[in-house]
Backbone as JSON, one array per atom type, in Angstrom:
{
  "sequence": "MVPWKDGKANHGHSCIKGRFAYGWATHRERILNPMIRETITDPWREVSWEEAIAHAASEFKRIQAQYGRLSVGGITSSRCTSEEAYLVQS",
  "N": [[70.88, 89.42, 143.0], [72.56, 91.49, 145.57], [73.61, 94.66, 146.27], [76.48, 96.31, 148.16], [75.2, 98.24, 150.66], [76.4, 100.33, 151.56], [78.72, 101.05, 150.12], [81.35, 102.8, 148.69], [81.95, 103.53, 146.18], [80.05, 102.93, 144.16], [77.76, 103.95, 145.77], [76.01, 102.49, 146.67], [74.35, 101.21, 144.48], [73.86, 98.73, 142.19], [75.72, 97.75, 139.08], [74.76, 98.49, 136.02], [75.15, 96.47, 134.18], [76.02, 94.21, 136.08], [73.66, 93.44, 136.96], [71.6, 93.41, 135.34], [72.38, 92.25, 132.96], [71.7, 89.78, 130.82], [72.15, 89.15, 128.3], [74.51, 88.18, 127.57], [74.72, 85.53, 127.37], [72.94, 84.58, 125.02], [74.45, 85.79, 123.05], [75.84, 86.58, 120.08], [78.51, 86.24, 119.47], [79.43, 84.73, 121.47], [81.63, 82.67, 122.92], [81.61, 79.26, 122.76], [83.36, 76.89, 123.07], [85.65, 75.12, 124.38], [88.94, 76.78, 124.83], [92.77, 77.17, 124.82], [96.08, 78.0, 125.58], [99.43, 77.82, 125.3], [101.43, 79.46, 126.26], [101.12, 83.15, 127.08], [101.75, 84.75, 125.23], [101.04, 83.05, 123.1], [98.75, 82.08, 120.37], [95.11, 81.53, 121.02], [93.67, 78.28, 121.16], [91.28, 76.3, 119.62], [90.13, 73.16, 121.84], [89.07, 69.65, 122.75], [86.64, 68.99, 125.26], [87.78, 67.66, 127.06], [90.83, 67.52, 126.78], [90.56, 70.05, 127.47], [90.03, 70.17, 130.22], [91.96, 68.21, 131.5], [94.14, 69.87, 130.95], [94.2, 72.17, 132.37], [93.52, 70.36, 134.9], [96.29, 69.76, 134.98], [97.72, 72.08, 135.09], [97.07, 72.99, 137.55], [98.06, 71.23, 139.45], [100.76, 71.42, 138.71], [101.12, 74.03, 139.76], [100.3, 74.1, 142.78], [102.39, 71.77, 143.45], [104.57, 73.54, 143.04], [104.15, 75.86, 144.32], [102.68, 75.22, 146.76], [99.83, 73.63, 148.7], [97.85, 75.72, 148.96], [97.99, 77.65, 147.18], [96.54, 77.69, 144.92], [93.36, 79.17, 144.1], [89.44, 79.8, 143.89], [87.07, 81.62, 142.44], [83.73, 82.64, 142.82], [80.5, 83.71, 141.39], [77.58, 85.99, 141.55], [76.23, 85.22, 139.56], [76.31, 81.91, 139.41], [74.71, 78.81, 140.12], [73.5, 77.12, 142.85], [75.09, 74.89, 143.08], [77.02, 75.3, 141.54], [78.61, 76.74, 142.97], [79.18, 75.52, 145.39], [80.75, 73.84, 144.4], [83.65, 74.96, 143.67], [83.99, 75.54, 146.7], [86.54, 74.86, 149.27]],
  "CA": [[72.3, 90.12, 143.59], [72.19, 92.85, 145.97], [75.04, 95.41, 146.29], [76.65, 96.66, 149.39], [74.46, 99.73, 150.6], [77.8, 101.57, 151.78], [79.54, 101.19, 149.1], [81.43, 104.32, 148.34], [82.38, 103.63, 144.78], [78.66, 102.81, 143.66], [76.67, 104.48, 146.39], [74.87, 101.48, 146.99], [73.63, 100.7, 143.65], [74.35, 98.04, 141.4], [76.24, 98.4, 137.89], [73.97, 97.77, 135.11], [75.68, 94.91, 133.61], [75.78, 93.39, 137.22], [72.3, 93.52, 137.47], [70.64, 93.32, 134.29], [72.94, 91.94, 131.82], [71.43, 88.6, 130.54], [72.24, 89.03, 126.88], [75.63, 87.36, 127.27], [74.1, 84.09, 127.71], [72.63, 83.91, 124.07], [75.32, 86.44, 122.17], [76.29, 85.89, 118.8], [79.96, 85.89, 119.45], [79.99, 84.04, 122.59], [82.65, 81.32, 122.59], [80.89, 77.93, 123.2], [84.29, 75.66, 122.94], [86.96, 75.45, 125.3], [90.17, 76.99, 124.18], [93.56, 76.87, 125.55], [97.41, 78.21, 125.12], [100.5, 77.32, 126.63], [101.64, 81.09, 126.88], [100.39, 84.23, 127.19], [101.9, 85.2, 123.8], [100.45, 81.91, 121.73], [97.39, 82.25, 120.12], [94.35, 80.62, 121.51], [93.34, 77.18, 120.11], [89.76, 75.61, 120.42], [90.1, 71.76, 122.09], [87.81, 69.38, 123.41], [86.35, 69.52, 126.7], [88.52, 66.42, 127.84], [91.68, 68.12, 127.04], [90.97, 71.39, 128.38], [89.92, 69.7, 131.65], [93.01, 67.68, 131.4], [95.09, 70.91, 130.91], [93.4, 73.06, 133.76], [93.97, 69.77, 136.17], [97.64, 69.51, 135.15], [98.32, 73.33, 135.36], [96.67, 73.03, 139.07], [99.03, 70.22, 140.17], [102.01, 72.02, 138.88], [101.21, 75.25, 140.49], [100.24, 73.38, 143.81], [103.97, 71.26, 143.76], [105.82, 74.71, 143.27], [103.75, 77.0, 145.64], [101.85, 74.9, 147.95], [98.07, 73.57, 148.07], [97.16, 76.96, 149.11], [98.22, 78.72, 145.86], [95.07, 77.8, 144.07], [91.74, 79.27, 144.61], [88.47, 79.98, 143.28], [86.19, 82.64, 142.54], [82.15, 82.45, 142.22], [80.08, 85.09, 141.54], [75.73, 85.5, 141.95], [75.28, 83.98, 138.37], [76.33, 80.97, 139.96], [74.37, 78.26, 140.84], [74.45, 76.85, 144.17], [75.63, 73.67, 142.53], [78.43, 75.45, 141.21], [79.61, 77.84, 144.39], [79.14, 74.62, 146.05], [81.94, 72.8, 143.85], [84.39, 75.77, 143.9], [84.54, 75.64, 147.84], [87.81, 74.19, 149.44]],
  "C": [[71.81, 91.66, 144.38], [73.52, 93.33, 146.43], [74.97, 96.02, 147.41], [75.9, 98.07, 149.62], [75.87, 100.82, 151.06], [78.82, 101.55, 151.0], [80.17, 102.59, 148.43], [81.6, 104.29, 146.74], [80.68, 103.56, 143.9], [77.36, 103.27, 144.43], [75.56, 103.8, 146.63], [73.94, 100.84, 145.6], [74.68, 99.72, 142.83], [75.02, 98.32, 139.92], [74.74, 97.88, 137.02], [74.13, 96.78, 134.14], [75.69, 94.03, 134.56], [74.39, 92.86, 137.16], [71.25, 93.19, 136.65], [71.24, 92.64, 132.73], [72.65, 90.5, 131.77], [71.86, 88.33, 128.93], [73.64, 88.42, 126.56], [75.19, 86.02, 127.09], [73.84, 83.85, 126.15], [73.96, 84.85, 122.61], [75.69, 85.6, 121.06], [77.9, 85.27, 118.67], [80.25, 85.42, 120.54], [80.65, 82.78, 122.09], [81.99, 80.3, 123.32], [81.61, 76.8, 123.16], [85.37, 76.08, 123.72], [88.01, 75.91, 124.31], [91.55, 77.05, 125.45], [94.91, 77.45, 124.92], [98.05, 78.07, 126.28], [100.99, 78.68, 127.28], [101.19, 82.08, 126.76], [100.54, 85.1, 125.71], [101.41, 84.26, 122.73], [99.03, 82.24, 121.84], [96.31, 81.24, 120.84], [93.77, 79.17, 120.31], [92.2, 76.7, 120.6], [90.35, 74.17, 120.58], [88.76, 71.32, 122.5], [87.89, 69.48, 124.84], [87.13, 68.91, 127.55], [90.09, 66.86, 127.93], [91.61, 69.39, 127.5], [90.82, 71.06, 129.79], [91.19, 68.97, 132.22], [94.42, 69.3, 131.53], [94.92, 71.5, 132.19], [93.62, 72.28, 135.15], [95.47, 69.84, 136.08], [98.46, 70.94, 135.61], [98.08, 73.8, 136.58], [97.5, 72.21, 139.98], [100.2, 71.04, 140.07], [102.64, 72.88, 139.65], [101.3, 74.77, 142.05], [101.87, 72.97, 144.18], [104.85, 72.4, 143.91], [105.46, 75.4, 144.29], [102.9, 76.56, 146.74], [100.61, 74.68, 147.43], [97.48, 74.69, 148.14], [97.13, 78.01, 147.92], [97.4, 78.89, 145.08], [94.02, 78.27, 144.57], [90.54, 79.57, 143.53], [87.69, 81.11, 143.12], [84.67, 82.41, 142.15], [81.74, 83.83, 142.16], [78.25, 84.49, 141.85], [75.31, 85.22, 140.79], [75.74, 82.85, 138.35], [75.41, 80.1, 140.38], [74.65, 77.86, 141.97], [75.23, 75.63, 144.18], [76.89, 74.05, 142.47], [79.27, 76.21, 142.28], [79.9, 76.81, 145.16], [80.74, 73.85, 145.39], [83.29, 73.7, 143.99], [85.17, 76.29, 145.54], [86.2, 74.59, 148.0], [87.63, 72.79, 150.09]]
}
């Protein structure tokens, strides 16, 4: 990752977490299984990967049906592989 050299907030420097944080991948409190909730006030519940993917797909379809095809987008990062970034593109 290379920071924007003219960045006013960081004066061209990466933050420590953004540049050197790799402990998150093996952190003892890392969540390893998918979790969903129906509303923001509901508690998270652990689900299977199949249920999580089906839930995400149905929510994308619901949002697009209500607000149009361009209402859903994706964000990727420098921590993603090229293959993961490819999957996010439109």
